[in-house]
C-alpha positions as CSV (number, residue, x, y, z in Angstrom):
1,M,-32.4,-10.2,1.4
2,E,-29.2,-12.0,2.6
3,W,-26.0,-10.3,3.3
4,S,-24.3,-12.5,0.7
5,D,-26.7,-11.2,-2.0
6,V,-25.8,-7.7,-1.0
7,R,-22.1,-8.5,-1.3
8,I,-22.6,-9.8,-4.8
9,F,-24.7,-6.8,-5.9
10,L,-22.0,-4.4,-4.6
11,A,-19.2,-6.4,-6.2
12,V,-20.8,-6.4,-9.6
13,A,-21.7,-2.7,-9.3
14,R,-18.1,-1.9,-8.4
15,T,-16.3,-4.1,-10.9
16,G,-18.7,-4.0,-13.8
17,T,-18.3,-7.7,-14.8
18,L,-19.3,-11.0,-13.4
19,G,-15.7,-12.3,-13.7
20,A,-14.1,-9.5,-11.8
21,A,-16.8,-9.7,-9.1
22,A,-16.1,-13.5,-8.8
23,R,-12.4,-12.8,-8.4
24,L,-13.1,-10.1,-5.8
25,L,-15.3,-12.4,-3.7
26,H,-13.3,-15.6,-4.4
27,V,-16.3,-17.5,-5.8
28,S,-17.0,-19.0,-9.2
29,H,-18.2,-17.0,-12.2
30,P,-21.4,-19.1,-12.6
31,T,-22.2,-18.6,-8.9
32,I,-22.1,-14.8,-9.3
33,G,-24.4,-14.9,-12.3
34,R,-26.9,-17.3,-10.7
35,R,-27.1,-15.4,-7.5
36,L,-27.5,-12.1,-9.3
37,R,-30.4,-13.5,-11.4
38,A,-32.0,-14.9,-8.3
39,L,-31.7,-11.5,-6.5
40,E,-33.4,-9.7,-9.4
41,E,-36.1,-12.3,-9.6
42,A,-36.7,-12.1,-5.8
43,T,-36.9,-8.3,-5.8
44,G,-38.9,-8.1,-9.1
45,Q,-36.4,-5.4,-10.4
46,V,-33.8,-5.3,-13.1
47,L,-30.8,-4.0,-11.2
48,F,-28.3,-4.0,-14.0
49,Q,-28.3,-3.3,-17.7
50,R,-26.2,-5.9,-19.6
51,T,-24.0,-4.1,-22.2
52,A,-21.1,-5.1,-24.4
53,D,-18.8,-3.3,-21.9
54,G,-20.2,-4.9,-18.8
55,F,-22.9,-4.4,-16.2
56,V,-24.3,-0.9,-15.7
57,L,-26.6,-0.1,-12.8
58,T,-30.2,0.7,-13.9
59,E,-32.2,3.5,-12.2
60,E,-33.6,0.9,-9.8
61,G,-30.0,-0.3,-9.1
62,M,-28.8,3.2,-8.5
63,G,-31.6,3.8,-6.1
64,V,-30.7,0.8,-3.8
65,L,-26.9,1.2,-4.0
66,P,-26.7,3.6,-1.0
67,L,-28.8,1.2,1.0
68,A,-26.6,-1.7,0.1
69,E,-23.5,0.3,1.1
70,Q,-25.2,1.0,4.5
71,I,-25.8,-2.7,5.0
72,E,-22.2,-3.4,4.0
73,E,-20.9,-0.9,6.5
74,G,-23.0,-2.4,9.3
75,A,-21.8,-5.9,8.5
76,L,-18.2,-4.9,8.3
77,A,-18.5,-3.0,11.5
78,M,-19.9,-6.1,13.2
79,E,-17.1,-8.2,11.8
80,R,-14.4,-5.7,13.0
81,R,-16.0,-5.4,16.4
82,L,-16.1,-9.2,16.9
83,A,-12.6,-9.6,15.5
84,G,-11.3,-6.9,17.9
85,K,-12.4,-9.0,20.9
86,Q,-10.4,-12.1,19.9
87,R,-7.9,-12.9,22.5
88,T,-6.0,-15.8,20.9
89,L,-2.8,-15.1,18.9
90,D,-3.8,-17.0,15.8
91,G,-5.5,-16.3,12.5
92,I,-4.4,-14.0,9.6
93,L,-2.8,-10.6,10.0
94,R,-2.8,-8.5,6.8
95,I,-0.1,-5.8,6.5
96,T,0.2,-3.3,3.7
97,S,3.0,-0.9,2.7
98,A,5.0,0.4,-0.2
99,D,7.1,-2.2,-2.0
100,W,10.4,-0.9,-0.7
101,F,9.2,-0.6,2.9
102,G,7.9,-4.2,2.9
103,A,11.1,-5.5,1.5
104,Y,13.8,-3.4,3.3
105,V,12.2,-2.0,6.5
106,L,9.7,-4.5,7.8
107,P,11.7,-7.8,7.5
108,P,13.2,-7.6,11.1
109,V,9.7,-6.9,12.5
110,L,8.1,-9.8,10.5
111,A,10.9,-12.2,11.4
112,E,10.6,-11.6,15.1
113,Y,6.8,-11.7,15.0
114,A,6.7,-15.0,13.1
115,A,9.1,-16.5,15.6
116,S,7.1,-15.3,18.6
117,Y,3.6,-16.1,17.3
118,P,3.9,-19.1,15.0
119,L,0.1,-19.6,14.8
120,V,-0.5,-16.3,13.1
121,E,-0.4,-16.4,9.3
122,I,1.1,-13.1,7.9
123,E,0.0,-11.6,4.6
124,V,2.1,-8.7,3.3
125,L,0.4,-6.6,0.5
126,T,2.7,-4.1,-1.2
127,G,2.3,-1.5,-3.9
128,T,0.9,1.9,-4.5
129,R,-2.7,1.1,-3.9
130,L,-4.1,2.3,-0.5
131,F,-6.0,-0.7,0.9
132,N,-9.3,0.1,2.7
133,L,-8.9,-0.6,6.4
134,A,-12.6,-0.1,7.1
135,Q,-13.4,-2.9,4.7
136,R,-10.8,-5.2,6.2
137,E,-8.7,-5.3,3.0
138,A,-5.8,-5.0,5.4
139,D,-5.5,-4.9,9.2
140,I,-2.6,-2.4,9.5
141,A,-1.0,-0.1,7.0
142,F,2.3,1.9,6.7
143,R,2.1,5.1,4.6
144,I,4.2,8.2,3.9
145,V,1.2,10.5,4.5
146,P,-1.2,10.7,7.4
147,F,-4.4,8.7,7.2
148,E,-7.5,10.7,6.2
149,E,-10.1,8.0,6.7
150,Q,-12.4,8.1,9.7
151,D,-12.0,5.9,12.8
152,I,-8.3,5.1,12.1
153,V,-5.9,4.9,15.0
154,Q,-2.6,6.3,13.6
155,R,0.9,7.1,14.8
156,R,3.8,9.0,13.2
157,L,6.3,6.2,13.5
158,L,9.6,7.4,12.2
159,R,11.4,9.9,10.1
160,M,12.6,8.3,6.9
161,R,15.8,9.8,5.4
162,Y,16.4,9.7,1.6
163,G,19.6,10.0,-0.4
164,V,20.9,10.3,-3.9
165,Y,22.5,7.1,-5.3
166,V,24.6,6.3,-8.3
167,A,26.2,3.2,-9.7
168,T,29.3,2.2,-7.7
169,A,31.7,2.7,-10.7
170,S,30.1,6.0,-11.9
171,P,31.8,9.3,-11.3
172,D,30.3,12.0,-9.1
173,P,28.1,14.4,-11.0
174,V,28.7,18.1,-10.6
175,I,26.1,19.9,-8.5
176,G,24.5,22.8,-10.3
177,D,25.2,21.3,-13.7
178,G,24.5,17.6,-14.4
179,S,25.7,17.6,-18.0
180,G,26.2,14.1,-19.2
181,I,24.1,12.4,-16.5
182,R,20.6,11.1,-16.5
183,L,17.9,11.1,-13.8
184,I,15.7,8.2,-12.6
185,T,12.5,9.8,-11.2
186,P,9.1,8.9,-9.9
187,D,6.4,8.5,-12.5
188,T,4.0,11.5,-13.2
189,F,0.9,9.3,-13.3
190,S,0.9,8.7,-9.6
191,G,1.1,12.5,-8.8
192,T,3.9,14.9,-8.0
193,F,6.9,14.0,-5.8
194,P,9.5,16.3,-4.3
195,D,12.2,14.0,-5.6
196,T,11.8,15.2,-9.2
197,A,11.9,18.9,-8.6
198,W,14.8,18.5,-6.1
199,L,16.9,16.5,-8.6
200,K,16.3,18.9,-11.4
201,E,17.2,21.8,-9.2
202,M,20.5,20.1,-8.2
203,F,21.3,19.0,-11.7
204,P,19.5,21.4,-14.1
205,N,21.3,20.1,-17.2
206,A,20.5,16.4,-16.6
207,G,17.8,14.7,-18.6
208,V,15.2,12.1,-17.3
209,V,15.9,8.6,-18.6
210,L,13.4,6.6,-16.6
211,Q,10.2,7.1,-14.6
212,S,8.7,4.5,-12.3
213,N,6.3,4.2,-9.3
214,N,8.5,1.4,-7.9
215,R,11.5,2.3,-5.8
216,S,13.1,-1.1,-6.1
217,I,13.1,-0.9,-9.9
218,K,14.7,2.5,-9.7
219,A,17.4,1.1,-7.4
220,Q,18.1,-1.8,-9.8
221,M,18.3,0.5,-12.8
222,C,20.6,2.8,-10.9
223,A,22.9,-0.2,-10.2
224,M,22.9,-0.9,-14.0
225,G,24.4,2.6,-14.6
226,M,21.3,4.0,-16.2
227,G,21.3,7.2,-14.0
228,I,21.1,8.6,-10.5
229,A,18.1,8.3,-8.3
230,V,16.6,9.5,-5.0
231,L,16.0,6.4,-2.8
232,P,14.9,5.7,0.8
233,R,18.1,5.1,2.8
234,P,17.1,1.5,3.9
235,L,16.7,0.6,0.3
236,G,19.7,2.4,-1.2
237,D,22.1,1.3,1.5
238,Q,21.2,-2.4,1.0
239,V,21.2,-2.7,-2.8
240,N,24.4,-4.0,-4.3
241,G,26.1,-2.0,-7.0
242,I,25.1,1.5,-5.9
243,R,26.6,4.1,-3.6
244,L,25.4,7.2,-1.7
245,L,26.5,10.5,-3.1
246,E,27.8,13.0,-0.5
247,L,26.3,16.2,-1.8
248,G,26.3,18.2,1.4
249,V,22.5,18.4,1.3
250,E,19.9,15.7,1.5
251,P,16.5,15.3,-0.3
252,S,13.5,16.0,1.8
253,H,12.8,13.3,4.4
254,R,9.3,11.7,4.8
255,E,7.3,10.8,7.9
256,I,6.2,7.2,8.1
257,W,2.7,6.7,9.5
258,M,1.3,3.5,10.9
259,G,-2.5,3.0,11.2
260,Y,-5.3,0.5,11.8
261,H,-9.1,0.7,12.4
262,R,-10.1,1.5,15.9
263,D,-12.4,-1.5,16.1
264,L,-9.4,-3.8,15.9
265,R,-7.4,-2.1,18.7
266,R,-8.1,-5.0,21.1
267,L,-7.2,-7.7,18.5
268,N,-4.3,-9.4,20.2
269,R,-2.4,-10.4,17.1
270,L,-2.6,-6.8,15.8
271,R,-1.5,-5.4,19.2
272,A,1.5,-7.7,19.3
273,F,2.6,-6.6,15.8
274,V,2.1,-2.9,16.7
275,D,4.3,-3.3,19.7
276,L,7.1,-5.0,17.7
277,A,6.9,-2.3,15.0
278,V,7.3,0.4,17.6
279,K,10.2,-1.5,19.2
280,H,12.1,-1.8,15.9
281,L,11.1,1.3,14.1
282,A,9.8,4.1,16.4
283,N,11.9,7.3,16.0
284,A,14.5,5.5,13.8
285,T,16.3,7.6,11.2
286,F,18.0,4.7,9.3
287,D,21.4,6.4,9.2
288,A,23.7,4.4,7.0
289,S,26.5,4.7,9.6
290,A,24.3,3.3,12.3
291,G,22.7,0.5,10.3
292,L,19.1,-0.8,10.6
293,P,17.6,-0.7,14.0
């Protein structure tokens, strides 16, 4: 059995459709179907049940799934180990972070890196999804929580301050009241956030007008006068049309963690980026009076 066949088997098992598997592996839909049929014919087993909702693993498919995942882990480990020994500063470097961090914190790092290492192609992947570093979905990640995966080299990079923002022309709300104002908060689907409880405690009579998992959207809606929002200082201090409220107390700060797989620790293009990230960001507090590092 070839590794490429195992990849196709795992992609179909994880996505449930040939089309989604094709997009995941960047190959054509007919190729996925043809290779999957050939795999089943070669093994003499029906690995998937074809249903109206997609492909479902049969008992035989479920039986070999753990073995296929072991093969995948071995292949990916070999890929990471070999990539980690590359000495040239070229190739692709994939970086993942939250949307606001990629847009308002990383740009100075990215600009200097691109100028210093023009042969490296940079990919920045932002959003709420936690990309899998072991599967090389990304080379390095920035998160507001420590990494729980095994074999991750991680560092607590900086303390991120947050503030409460309101549209520039809006009056200051009354702490302990909040009558007549509305709150822009994180969404509830993504989990619980200290922002929501803190805002409601500060302004108990205020209602929620908008929830979103995107900090940039919340900043723009705040600028439109929709309500007040808790934002990371680098984002809030750079968005036009909003101002920081001086409440005498700040929302809880967050620790920013940087991590990458240990097998890539000798990858030169990664090491160079880590060094620049530390140079620009380590121990920064992003005080508005001091500006960005």
